[in-house]
C-alpha positions as CSV (number, residue, x, y, z in Angstrom):
1,M,-29.1,-17.0,-16.8
2,T,-28.0,-15.5,-20.5
3,A,-24.7,-15.1,-21.9
4,Q,-25.0,-10.9,-21.5
5,V,-25.2,-11.2,-18.2
6,Q,-22.8,-13.9,-17.0
7,K,-20.2,-11.5,-19.3
8,R,-21.5,-8.3,-17.0
9,L,-21.4,-10.3,-13.9
10,A,-17.9,-11.4,-14.5
11,I,-16.4,-7.9,-15.5
12,G,-18.1,-6.3,-12.7
13,G,-16.7,-8.5,-10.5
14,A,-13.7,-8.1,-11.7
15,L,-13.6,-4.5,-11.0
16,V,-14.6,-5.0,-7.5
17,L,-11.9,-7.3,-6.9
18,M,-9.2,-5.0,-8.4
19,A,-10.8,-1.9,-6.9
20,L,-10.7,-4.1,-3.3
21,L,-7.2,-4.7,-4.1
22,F,-6.1,-1.1,-5.0
23,A,-7.7,0.1,-2.0
24,Y,-5.1,-2.6,0.3
25,K,-2.1,-1.8,-1.6
26,G,-2.6,1.8,-0.7
27,Y,-3.3,1.0,3.0
28,M,-0.5,-1.1,2.8
29,V,1.4,1.7,1.8
30,R,0.3,4.3,3.9
31,V,0.7,2.2,6.9
32,A,4.2,1.7,6.0
33,I,5.2,5.3,5.6
34,T,3.0,6.5,9.1
35,S,4.9,3.1,11.4
36,Q,8.6,4.5,10.5
37,S,10.7,4.3,14.0
38,A,11.7,7.7,14.7
39,C,15.7,8.1,13.9
40,V,18.0,7.4,17.0
41,A,21.6,8.7,16.7
42,Q,24.0,6.3,17.4
43,E,27.6,7.5,19.4
44,S,29.1,4.5,17.2
45,A,27.7,5.9,14.1
46,T,30.2,7.3,11.6
47,R,27.6,8.7,8.5
48,A,25.1,11.2,8.4
49,P,21.4,9.9,9.0
50,A,19.6,9.3,6.3
51,R,17.3,11.8,7.4
52,H,17.4,15.7,7.5
53,A,15.0,15.4,11.0
54,C,17.7,13.1,12.8
């Protein structure tokens, strides 16, 4: 295996790894946003709710 082939494989592997990490990060953000619980009004709450939908 020549040095040029090794360099291409290393760069290709790094790009694949970065793509996987960005995909995982995007998935985690999507899960965090979609898994937020519904707002529940509490009788003892003295402040306005954080979201307008509450």
